[in-house]
N, C-alpha and C positions, 0 to 999 in steps of 0.2 A: 333428427335425422342424429344429429351433434351428440347427443346424449346415448345416443344407440352405439355411436363408433367408441366412443369413450369408453363404456361399458366394453367395448370389444378388446379394445385396446392392454384394460385393468386386464381382465381378465385371458388372456393372453399372454402378459407380464407374469401373472401370477402361475401360470403355466412352465413357464420359463426358469423363475427364481424356484418353481417344485424341484422342476428335471435338473439345473443345476447342484440342489442342495444332493437329490438323486445321487446321482453319479461322485461329488465329493467322498460322499459316505462310499460308493462304491469304491474309490479309486483308495480314498487314506484311510480305512477303516477295517476294507476285508483285503481288495486286491494287494495292498501295498504290504503289508501285516506276512501275508502269507506268501509274496515271495520271498521278502525279505527275512522271513522269519521275526519280525516283530516281537520283545517283550519274552523271547526264549534266548537260552544260554546252555553252554558249555563250560563247564568244569575243564580246564588245560588239565590233563595227566604229567604224572612225572619221568620225564624222559632219557635222563642224566643215567649215563649207563647202558641205554639200552644199544644193540648195534645196529648199523644203516640199516641192513638187512632186513633188518624185523621192524623197520619204521614203516615202511607204505602200506602193508596188511593192517599193522594196527590202530594206526591213524584214519585211513580209512573205517574203518569198523566204526570208528568215531566221527566219524561228517568230518575230519580235519586234516589238512593238506600240509605239508612241510615245503621249505626250500634249505639248499644246503649254504653256508653263506662259505665264499672261498677265505677267509681267515681263520686261520686255527691256531690251538693253544694246544698245551702237552698236559699231563699229570697222570704220573706213576700210581696212582689210586686206581685209574680204571684201564678198561682195553683198550689196545687202537681200536681208530674208525668206532670209537662207539659216541653218544653224546656227551658233551662234556658242559657246554652252556645252549639255552634255551631260552628262547623270547615270543610271547609272554613266558611268566612262571606259570611253577607248577600251583593248581586252585585257582588259576583268575580266570572269571567271566568272558567268554567266548560268543561269539555267532558262530554257527555252523557254516562251515565250509573256510574257515579261519585257517590263515598260512603258519605256522609255527617257524620261527629263524629257528635256525640250526646252526652251531658249530662243533666241529668236531675235534676227536681228542685225535691228533697228530703222531702219523702210525713211525714218525723218527723225531726220537728225542730231540729236542735242544741242547746246544752245549753252551753249556755258563761255566764259573769262574771258581773254583774251589774256595768257600769261608775258612775262614781264619777261624783253628779249634785248639791250636797249640795254646798251653800255661790256662786252658779256662777249666773248668768245672766240666764231669762227663755231662751232668742235668743242664749245663747252660749250651754245650756242643749238643746234645738231644734238641733244644727247641731252637738253635740255630739251623739242625740240617732240616729239622721239619720245613720249616718259613724256606727253604732255597726245595722243597720240594727232595729229598737224599734221602736216604736209611741209613737208620744207624744198625750198623752189623755187630761183630764179634768184639770184644771188650776184652785184650788180651794185659792181663796188667804185670810191669815190671817194674824191678830195684830201681828206685830214683825217691831222690828228696820230696819231691812236689806229690802230697799226698792227693789222690782222687785227682789229677790233673791230665790233660792230654799230653802227650809226648809224642809220638806220630800219628798221623794218619793212612791211609794206605787203602786203596781197590782192585781186588780181586790178586792180594799178595804184593801190588807193587806199591811203593810209595809215594805218594802225591803230597805235593806242597800247596801249602797258600798262592791263589790266584794262579794255581794251571785249568787248563781248560780242562772240562770234564763231563760228561754226557749228564744229564739231567735223570733223578730217576735215581742212578746209581747208589750201592751199599759204601759206605763209609766203616771199614776197620778198624780200630781205635787202640795204641798204645798208652798204657793210663801206667802213672805214678801209684807204687802202693806203699811210700813211704816204706822204707824195707819189710814192710809185711809187719811190720811191730803195732801197727793201728787195731786198738783194740775199742768197741762201743757197742752197747747193747743194737741187736734187733729193734727197726721197728715194726710197730704195730700194725698189720696188713689188712686185718680182720673186716671184715664190712666191704671192705674198696671191692669199686671194676677190677679185674682183671688188667687195665690200658693204665690204672692208677696202681697200682699195685706194683706191676713192671717198669714203671716211671718212677716211683718212691726207690725200689731195689737198685734200680740202676743208681738214681741220684745219689742212694747214700754210699756209693762205692764197693756194693753186692754184685753179685752174677744172678743172673735168673737160671735155676735148676728146671728138674722135671715140675710140669705142669699138669695134673689131675683133674679130671671130670668125673663129676658122679649127678646124679638125680636128684639128691638132697644133702641137704649139709643145713649144720647148726651150732652155735656156740653158745656156754653158759658165762652168765655175768653175774658177778656178785656185785649185790647193795648191801646196806645199811639200813632196817626201819626204826623206824621214832621211838622204840626201845633198845633200840640199838645190837638186836639180833640181825646174825648175816644171814639173806637171803639168798640163795643160787636158783638167778631164772633161763630157764633155757628158749632162748632164740633164732627163730627162723633164719634163716641165710635164701635170700634172693633170690633168681638168678641171674646169672653171670659174675656176681661176687665169690671174694674168696670166704672161704668158712674153714680151712684150717693152713697154717703154716708151720716150715720146720727150716731151721732152728727156729722154735716160738719165740714170739713179744716176749725184750727186756733180758733175754739174753746176752751175755758176751759171746763177740763175734769178731775176728779176724776181715780187715777190708781184705774183698777179691773172692770171700768165699762165698758158696751158694745158697741160694735159698729156694726150696720146692714149694712151690703150691697147688691148694687145692680149690676148686673152684665149681659152682653150681651151674649145671647145662641145662636144665629143665626149667620151665618155668613155673614161678612160685605165688600165690596172695599176695605172701609175710614180707618184711622186707626188714632189712638190720636198723 
């Protein structure tokens, strides 16, 4: 009798263990993975620059949500009320229905103090303005002993001084010394540079950017000497977005303040300079 009861208890105990294991597997291996998307992830898309009215539909289609933070900042390079900062960042792996925290580009640019550019070079002024989120405008060369040095600063024709309160993102025009216009030097070689690099070099050399021409393709000829001393002229194709022609040509004598015209490849090519 005792043995039968013991067998009955053991049998029930085994049934309880089996049921517990089954329930455990159902909950942790089937139910929870389905309801929590266990093992599944989504790559966070790039939202920077996207307007606020586009966010809702864009993220819903990707099973994501967003929340706009009260803090705001400003960048002159993006539209107002567009996404300036996102967290998580682009390409991070997250689960479905994850909330993306958004910081918007302020509608009203903040006020900042005008940095000091006086007596510095134009190239230095470029770097300072960029760090303050200000834009370099027109460069007017004026007679002055200080060659290629900033003499005066303007915003919309009005003179502005160091530490004046200005709007972030403003365009700053400069009066720059021309050394009485007597300084002569060789034009820089811009071939193969990107347009941004070329413009930076032109302005930093005390020259002005003239007309910029875009063409579907472009190339340059490079001269090399082979092992036998023969001069070989090689045709090199220039890639998209880079300069393939300039006027005046490189190594030509030019006065400070003169203009340089640039020719840039507009369509994508496989070859590169």
